[in-house]
Residue, then its C-alpha position, 0 to 999 in steps of 0.5 A: x510536686x509528686x504525683x502517683x502514676x497509673x501503676x503505682x509509679x511516683x515522680x516528683x517534680x517542681x512548679x511556680x505559681x503565677x497568678x492571685x487566684x492558685x494557677x502553677x506553671x510546670x511541665x506536661x511531663x511532670x503530670x501527664x498520666x499521673x492518676x493524683x498530684x500531690x502539691x506543696x507549698x513552699x511554706x508547707x501547705x498541701x493545697x487540692x490541685x487540678x489539672x487546668x490544662x496541658x500542652x506535651x508539644x511545649x511540654x507545659x502544663x498548668x494547674x490549679x491549687x487551692x489556697x489563699x496568701x499566694x504571691x505570684x512570680x514576675x515575668x520578664x521578656x526573654x526575647x530580651x535575653x543576651x547570651x552571660x546573662x545570670x541565670x538562677x534555676x530554682x528547684x527541687x532536685x531529688x527532694x531537696x526543696x527550693x534548691x538554687x543552682x546558679x550560672x549563665x544564658x550558654x545560648x538563645x534559639x536551640x532546638x529540642x525534642x520534647x518527650x512527645x517527638x516534637x521539636x521545641x524551638x526558641x529554647x534557651x540554653x544555661x548551664x546552672x544545674x539542673x537535676x531531676x525533680x526541677x523540671x518545671x521550676x523557674x529558671x530566673x534572672x537577677x531581678x528574680x523575674x522569670x525567663x523560663x521554664x526549666x525543662x531537661x538536662x543532657x546526660x552524662x553532659x554536665x553544664x548543658x541544661x535546656x529551659x523554655x522561654x518565657x514569653x513562649x510559657x506566656x503564649x501557651x499558657x493563655x490558650x492552656x488557660x482559655x481553653x485547657x488544651x492548644x489546637x495549632x496549625x503547623x507549616x513544619x519548620x524549625x527556626x530560630x530568631x535571627x537578626x536581618x541584615x541592614x542592608x536587606x531592611x533597607x532595600x526592602x523598607x522593613x521596619x523590623x529588624x528580625x525574623x524567624x531563620x528555617x533550620x530544618x523542614x520536615x519531611x511530608x509537611x506543608x512546608x515542603x510543598x510551599x518550597x521552605x527550604x533550609x537558610x530561608x528567613x520568614x518576615x511575614x505570615x498574610x501581610x503580617x510582621x513575623x519578628x520571631x517565633x513567638x509570633x510565628x507560633x501566636x500567628x497559627x492559630x485554629x482559624x489559620x488550618x487548612x486555610x492558603x495564606x501567603x508565608x513572604x521569606x528573604x532567601x539569599x537576597x531575593x524576597x519571595x511569597x510562598x503559598x503554605x497551608x497549614x495542618x493541624x498539628x495532631x500530638x503524637x504522645 
């Protein structure tokens, strides 16, 4: 996948087909501000394409290519990933088409700042080698199922690469296909999926075994006046169980913007209910 920019500069990236009718998933930064985009399929075809929608906050974009006989990928449930599991990255680094590198899942639940400036949560860290041109390509498991979307490397470090979890990617893709953009509420916490201690589960008779651990609170965000702190474990939003970051993102839809709501948390051994009013997340890109 190549693009021409507004100042006649060019770049390249990767992507993968997610539906038989030609939907393609890639990174937002691969296509952002491009005046033209050219897609080259694995069989050499160069079909016309359009941008369906993009979300720089999650660094994801959906394209549609107009070509017959397309084979979409299969997604895996990224919530079932485990550290040490095989991870295979596929992409076009430096123009070398369909290059494959292998490694393992190094860590789960990382946070990574997107090019828009927003922290992306629940990021997969892997040591599968990525290079310029890999962005937007799939990270797959041993069965060839997509577990993530390759998005970034840390230079000059070696073996520290990042991918957007497949569950998050599918959630964002649905919104982009429906509306062309993601209008989302936010409460201003950086979180990661974390287990709930068995003792607390028994004490509060919780059916869920996971929540969202608050690892950071953004200054000036709705979380500050609500009283959220680092170390809090979010277990419910409006009395609906929150079992992970994806659950919380799914609940913070446009209809929740400006609506005071109850956020249930565990703080040490105490169960608290905090009133929070989500605001609309404004892209800074």
